[in-house]
C-alpha positions in Angstrom: 0.0 0.0 0.0 1.2 3.5 -0.8 0.5 5.8 2.2 0.7 9.6 2.2 1.1 11.0 5.7 0.8 14.8 6.3 1.9 16.4 9.6 1.0 19.9 10.4 3.0 22.8 11.9 1.5 22.6 15.3 2.4 18.9 15.5 5.9 19.1 14.2 7.1 22.2 16.1 7.2 23.2 19.8 5.3 26.1 21.3 8.5 28.2 20.8 8.5 27.3 17.1 11.5 25.0 17.2 11.4 21.6 15.3 10.0 19.0 17.7 12.6 16.3 17.6 10.5 13.8 19.7 7.5 14.3 17.3 9.6 13.6 14.3 11.2 10.6 15.9 7.8 9.2 16.8 6.6 9.6 13.3 9.8 8.2 11.9 9.4 5.1 14.0 5.9 4.6 12.6 7.3 5.0 9.0 9.9 2.4 9.8 7.2 0.0 11.0 5.2 0.5 7.9 8.2 0.0 5.7 9.0 -3.3 7.4 5.4 -4.4 6.7 6.0 -3.7 3.0 4.2 -0.4 2.7 5.6 2.6 0.9 5.3 6.0 2.6 5.5 9.6 1.5 5.6 12.3 4.2 4.3 15.8 3.7 5.6 18.0 6.4 4.9 21.6 7.4 7.0 23.6 9.8 9.7 25.2 7.7 8.5 28.8 8.1 7.9 28.4 11.9 11.4 26.9 12.3 12.9 29.8 10.4 11.0 32.3 12.6 12.4 30.6 15.8 15.9 30.7 14.3 16.1 34.3 13.3 13.5 36.0 15.5 13.2 34.0 18.7 12.0 37.0 20.7 9.9 38.7 18.0 6.5 38.2 16.6 5.8 36.2 13.4 6.1 38.6 10.4 3.3 38.9 7.9 4.9 40.1 4.7 5.3 37.4 2.0 9.0 38.0 1.2 10.1 37.7 4.8 8.1 34.6 5.3 9.6 33.1 2.2 13.1 34.0 3.4 12.4 32.4 6.8 11.2 29.3 5.1 14.6 29.0 3.3 16.2 29.2 6.8 13.9 26.7 8.4 13.6 24.0 5.7 17.2 22.6 6.1 16.8 22.5 9.8 13.5 20.6 9.4 15.1 18.2 7.0 18.1 17.6 9.2 15.8 16.4 11.9 14.0 14.1 9.5 17.2 12.8 8.1 18.6 11.9 11.5 15.4 10.3 12.7 14.8 8.2 9.6 18.4 7.1 9.6 17.8 5.5 13.0 15.2 3.4 11.2 17.6 2.4 8.5 15.8 4.6 6.0 17.0 7.2 3.4 15.2 10.5 3.1 14.7 12.7 0.0 13.6 16.3 0.0 10.9 17.1 -2.5 9.8 20.8 -2.8 6.7 21.3 -5.0 5.0 24.3 -6.6 1.6 24.6 -8.3 3.2 24.4 -11.7 4.3 20.8 -10.9 0.6 19.9 -11.0 -0.8 22.5 -13.3 1.2 21.5 -16.4 0.5 18.0 -17.6 4.1 17.3 -18.7 5.5 18.5 -15.3 2.7 16.5 -13.5 3.8 13.3 -15.2 7.4 14.1 -14.5 6.7 14.7 -10.8 4.8 11.4 -10.6 7.6 9.5 -12.2 10.2 11.0 -9.8 8.2 10.3 -6.7 7.4 6.7 -7.8 11.0 6.1 -8.6 12.1 7.3 -5.2 9.7 4.8 -3.6 11.0 2.0 -5.8 14.5 2.9 -4.6 13.3 2.5 -1.0 13.6 6.2 -0.2 11.1 8.1 2.0 10.3 11.4 0.2 9.6 14.3 2.5 7.4 16.8 0.6 6.8 20.5 1.3 5.8 23.5 -0.8 8.7 25.4 -2.2 7.8 28.5 0.0 11.2 30.2 -0.6 10.6 30.7 -4.3 6.8 30.3 -4.8 5.0 33.3 -6.3 2.6 34.5 -3.6 -0.1 34.9 -6.1 0.2 31.3 -7.4 0.8 28.9 -4.5 -0.9 26.2 -2.6 -1.1 28.0 0.8 -1.4 24.8 2.8 0.1 21.3 2.9 -3.2 19.5 3.3 -4.0 20.2 -0.3 -0.5 19.3 -1.4 -0.9 15.9 0.4 -4.2 15.3 -1.4 -2.7 16.2 -4.8 0.4 13.9 -4.1 -1.9 11.1 -3.1 -3.8 11.5 -6.4 -0.5 11.9 -8.3 1.1 8.6 -7.1 -2.0 6.5 -6.8 -2.0 6.2 -3.0 -4.5 4.1 -1.2 -4.5 6.0 2.1 -3.9 9.6 3.2 -3.4 10.3 6.9 -3.7 13.9 8.0 -2.1 14.3 11.4 -3.2 17.2 13.5 -3.4 18.4 17.1 -7.0 17.2 17.5 -8.4 13.6 17.5 -10.3 14.3 14.2 -13.3 16.2 12.9 -16.0 17.3 15.4 -19.7 18.0 14.7 -19.0 21.5 16.2 -15.9 23.5 16.7 -14.5 22.1 20.0 -12.8 25.4 20.7 -16.2 26.9 21.4 -18.6 24.0 22.0 -18.0 21.9 25.1 -20.5 19.3 23.9 -18.8 18.8 20.5 -18.7 15.1 19.4 -16.0 13.4 17.3 -17.2 12.4 13.9 -15.7 8.9 13.3 -16.9 8.5 9.7 -17.9 10.9 7.0 -20.4 9.5 4.5 -21.2 12.7 2.6 -19.7 16.2 2.3 -22.3 18.8 3.1 -22.7 22.4 4.4 -23.0 21.3 8.0 -19.7 19.5 7.7 -18.0 22.6 6.3 -19.4 24.8 9.1 -18.2 22.3 11.7 -14.7 22.5 10.3 -14.2 26.1 11.4 -11.2 28.1 10.5 -7.4 27.9 11.0 -6.4 25.8 14.0 -3.5 27.9 15.4 -1.6 31.1 14.9 1.3 29.3 13.3 -0.6 27.1 10.9 -2.0 28.0 7.5 -4.6 25.2 7.3 -7.0 24.1 10.0 -9.8 21.6 9.8 -11.5 23.4 6.9 -8.5 22.8 4.7 -8.4 19.2 5.8 -12.0 18.7 4.7 -11.2 20.3 1.3 -8.1 18.0 1.0 -10.2 15.0 2.0 -12.7 15.8 -0.7 -9.9 15.8 -3.3 -8.5 12.5 -2.0 -11.8 10.8 -1.8 -12.6 11.7 -5.4 -9.2 10.3 -6.3 -10.1 6.9 -4.8 -8.0 7.5 -1.6 -9.2 6.6 1.9 -8.6 9.5 4.3 -8.0 9.4 8.1 -7.8 12.6 10.1 -6.2 11.9 13.5 -4.2 13.2 16.4 -0.5 13.2 15.7 0.6 12.0 19.2 -1.9 9.1 19.4 0.2 5.9 19.9 0.5 3.9 16.7 -1.8 6.4 14.9 -0.4 5.8 11.4 -0.4 2.0 11.8 -3.9 2.0 13.1 -5.0 4.1 10.2 -3.4 1.7 7.8 -5.0 -1.3 9.5 -8.5 0.4 9.9 -8.5 0.2 13.7 -11.8 1.6 14.9 -11.6 4.9 16.8 -8.3 6.0 15.2 -9.9 9.3 14.1 -12.2 10.6 11.5 -12.4 8.3 8.4 -13.5 9.5 5.0 -14.1 6.6 2.6 -12.8 6.6 -1.0 -15.5 7.2 -3.6 -16.6 4.0 -5.3 -16.9 5.7 -8.7 -13.4 6.7 -9.7 -12.7 9.0 -12.6 -9.7 8.7 -15.0 -6.3 10.1 -13.9 -6.4 12.9 -16.6 -9.8 14.1 -15.4 -8.6 14.1 -11.8 -5.7 16.3 -13.0 -8.2 18.6 -14.6 -10.5 18.7 -11.6 -8.0 19.1 -8.8 -4.5 20.0 -10.0 -5.2 22.5 -12.8 -6.2 26.0 -11.5 -9.3 27.5 -13.2 -8.8 30.8 -15.1 -12.4 31.8 -15.4 -16.0 30.6 -15.2 -18.9 30.2 -17.6 -22.6 29.8 -16.8 -24.8 27.4 -18.8 -28.6 27.0 -19.1 -30.5 24.1 -17.6 -30.5 22.0 -20.8 -26.7 22.2 -21.1 -26.3 21.4 -17.4 -28.5 18.3 -17.8 -26.6 17.2 -20.9 -23.2 17.4 -19.1 -24.4 15.7 -15.9 -26.7 13.0 -17.3 -25.4 12.3 -20.7 -21.6 12.9 -20.4 -21.9 15.4 -23.3 -19.5 18.1 -24.5 -20.3 21.7 -23.7 -21.5 23.4 -26.8 -21.6 27.2 -27.3 -25.4 27.0 -27.8 -25.8 26.2 -24.0 -23.5 28.9 -22.7 -25.4 31.7 -20.9 -22.6 33.9 -19.6 -18.8 34.3 -19.2 -16.6 35.9 -16.6 -12.9 36.9 -16.9 -10.6 36.3 -19.8 -9.3 32.9 -20.9 -7.5 31.4 -23.8 -7.7 28.1 -25.7 -6.2 25.5 -23.4 -7.1 27.2 -20.1 -9.1 25.4 -17.4 -12.5 27.0 -16.8 -15.3 26.2 -14.3 -18.9 25.6 -15.4 -21.8 26.9 -13.2 -25.5 26.6 -13.5 -27.9 29.6 -13.5 -28.0 29.5 -9.7 -24.2 30.1 -9.6 -23.3 26.6 -8.4 -20.1 25.2 -10.0 -20.7 21.6 -11.1 -18.1 21.0 -13.8 -14.7 22.0 -15.0 -12.8 21.5 -18.2 -10.2 22.7 -20.7 -11.4 25.4 -23.2 -11.2 24.8 -26.9 -12.3 28.3 -27.6 -11.3 31.7 -26.1 -13.4 34.0 -24.0 -13.4 36.4 -27.0 -15.1 33.8 -29.1 -17.6 33.0 -26.4 -18.5 36.7 -26.0 -18.9 37.1 -29.8 -21.3 34.2 -29.6 -23.2 35.7 -26.7 -23.5 39.1 -28.5 -25.2 37.3 -31.4 -27.9 36.1 -29.0 -31.2 35.5 -30.7 -29.9 35.8 -34.2 -29.9 33.2 -37.0 -26.1 33.1 -36.7 -26.3 31.9 -33.0 -29.0 29.4 -33.7 -26.7 27.6 -36.2 -23.7 27.8 -33.8 -22.6 24.3 -32.7 -18.9 24.9 -31.7 -17.6 23.0 -28.7 -16.3 25.1 -25.8 -15.3 22.0 -23.9 -15.0 18.5 -25.4 -16.3 15.7 -23.2 -12.8 14.2 -23.0 -11.6 17.4 -21.4 -14.5 17.9 -19.0 -15.2 16.5 -15.5 -18.5 16.8 -13.6 -17.6 17.8 -10.0 -20.9 17.4 -8.2 -19.9 19.3 -5.1 -16.1 18.6 -5.3 -13.9 21.6 -4.5 -11.5 22.5 -7.3 -8.6 24.9 -7.1 -8.9 28.4 -8.5 -6.3 31.0 -9.4 -6.4 34.0 -7.0 
């Protein structure tokens, strides 16, 4: 089994922001156990920025400007990797640092290259430790949290399980920070608005994610056919229990039974959307029920500029996004078509905006957008 394990900043650093050596050793022992059982493991680890803050500004507050945070990440990342290298060596394992940026998922050729590299590392018996390349990432085009990176990596390499380790035992039906009667949700059957509200916001001052980002990541992984477990990082044997489906390990989100092809998963979750078009009820029904292509005749409106080859979202007349695909026409061509509304020229129009092979129906799944 290929397992992707993500550990958050609050779980891998101390209250002072230093790398928590004991937490990393505990996780490394679990990785060693899984490897001896024949499993392959990819770690996704936060904590570089916080470690950099502690190194250069131990008595100051956490800065907020992007350039300083990126510089601090460059300081903290090697310190974080040094701890992983030492801890995994004690388990007889070799570690590899893998720093990713959105371009590694957004371009199909780079996506395939990233997959080949990660899978080759696993074949060589190496434990990849993945993080976002914060030091060089464009602040306008970045992931922003490692939960989503973990989900995209799980999709990328065909993992069977993704474990999101956090500082709480899992997902609660209410935000436990404010509700004393909050109950742990042991299994998620469907994603709904109540679940999103229960997730709340970021979990700590040093983290960029929180339970809301974990739900979004779990949605991506579930659609990719990956089982997800959200669990407390310091729970004894937490990763092994997640692998062996031990009851009570945390919150479990089952993989969807209906899987979609790898290329459509790439379109849905790895490729940022440049714009959005709205379609009429007939077109929406054709896309959802008949797996049809999106024709210009069904387009009702268009927002923002896009070019041929860009990813665009498709919404119904109520504004709900239900599909996403790669455009075969530009926004200029779509607007020219809309301006001809009601004319004979439009009634004869049959051009394809998105071909069925380039379109995926999301049905409530969360897809990434460019900011």
